[in-house]
C-alpha positions, 0 to 999 in steps of 0.5 A, spaced: 640 708 733 647 707 737 649 710 743 655 714 739 648 717 734 645 720 740 651 723 743 650 730 739 644 731 741 647 733 749 652 735 746 650 740 742 645 742 748 651 744 752 656 748 747 649 751 745 647 754 753 654 755 753 656 759 748 649 764 748 650 764 756 658 767 754 655 772 749 649 775 753 654 777 759 658 780 754 653 783 751 651 787 758 658 789 760 658 791 752 651 795 754 653 798 761 660 800 757 657 803 752 651 808 751 647 806 745 640 808 743 635 801 745 633 801 738 641 800 736 642 794 741 635 791 739 639 790 731 646 788 735 642 783 739 638 780 732 645 779 728 647 776 734 642 771 734 643 771 726 651 770 726 649 764 731 644 761 726 649 761 721 654 758 726 650 752 727 650 751 719 658 752 718 660 748 724 655 742 723 660 738 720 665 739 726 661 741 733 654 739 735 651 747 736 644 748 737 643 756 735 636 756 738 638 754 745 644 758 744 640 764 742 636 763 749 641 762 753 643 770 751 637 772 753 637 769 759 643 771 761 641 779 760 636 778 763 638 775 770 644 780 769 641 786 767 633 786 768 631 794 767 635 793 759 631 786 758 624 789 760 626 796 755 628 791 749 623 787 750 618 793 748 621 793 742 622 787 740 614 786 742 613 792 736 617 788 731 613 782 733 606 784 730 608 784 723 613 778 724 608 773 727 603 776 721 608 774 716 610 767 720 603 764 721 601 767 713 607 762 711 605 756 715 598 757 712 599 756 706 604 750 706 599 746 710 595 740 707 588 741 709 585 734 706 591 731 710 589 735 716 582 733 716 584 725 715 590 725 721 585 729 725 583 724 730 589 721 732 593 728 733 587 731 737 587 726 742 596 726 742 595 733 743 591 732 749 595 728 752 601 732 751 597 737 754 595 733 760 602 732 762 605 738 760 600 741 765 602 735 771 609 738 770 608 744 772 604 743 777 611 739 779 615 744 778 612 749 783 610 744 788 616 749 793 614 755 790 610 761 794 605 761 789 598 761 792 594 753 789 590 758 784 596 762 781 600 754 780 593 753 777 593 760 773 600 757 771 598 751 768 593 754 764 598 759 762 603 754 759 597 750 754 597 755 748 603 753 742 603 756 737 610 760 734 614 754 735 610 750 732 609 755 727 617 756 726 620 749 726 613 745 724 615 745 716 622 744 717 621 736 716 617 737 710 622 742 707 627 737 707 624 733 704 623 728 709 616 722 709 614 725 715 614 732 713 606 733 712 604 730 719 609 733 723 606 739 719 600 738 720 600 737 728 604 743 728 598 746 725 592 742 729 597 744 736 596 751 734 589 751 732 586 748 739 592 750 744 592 757 743 584 759 743 582 754 749 589 757 753 587 764 751 581 764 754 583 760 759 587 765 761 583 771 760 578 768 765 582 766 770 588 772 770 583 778 774 581 772 779 586 769 781 593 773 781 594 779 785 598 785 781 607 785 784 609 790 787 612 794 781 621 794 781 625 799 784 628 802 778 636 800 775 639 807 774 643 807 766 650 806 766 
C-alpha cells in the first residue's frame, strides 16, 4: 500500500464535507427566503441526500467524494445556521425513521449467518469491548475542557456506547460486493448491535434521571 493509494481517502473527506456544508448553507438561505411546509423541506433534504449518493457513484473515477460525510455536513450546517428549523425537521425525520428502522434491521437480520456469528463470537466480542473502552476514553478526553460536570461526562461516555444504525446500514456492504471478509464484517456489525444497543440503552435509562438536569428552553426564533 503506497501513499498514492491512500490519497483518495483525505480527498473524499475534504470534498464531502465542503460540498455538504455548502449545500446546507444554500438550503438555509432558500428556506429563509421561500416559505414552505416542513413536509416539503423534508422531501427537499431527502432529495439532496439521494443526489449526493448518486454523485459519489458518478464521480468515483474522477474525484473521490464521500456522500455520507456530505449528508452529515449538510445537516450540521443547517443545525448551526437555522436551529429552529433543524429542531422541527428532526421531529419529522423521527417519524419517518420509525418505519425505516424496522425495515433496516429486518433486512440485516435476514442476511446474517447465525452459524458464522457463533463461530466468530468470542474474538469479535473481545474486539468490540476493547473498542468500546477506547471510545469511552476518547469521549472523556474530548470533554476535558468543557463545563460539564463529572456525572454529565460519565453519562456522555455511556451514551456513546450504543451502536446500531450505522452498523446495520453498512455492515452488509462488503458481503454484497463479494469480498472475502464480507461474512466477518457483517457478523461483527451484528455482534456490535447485540452487545452495545441493550447495554447502552440500559445504562442511559438508569443514569439520566440522576446525573442530568433539564436545560433551560432556547428562545424561540421568529419564522422568516
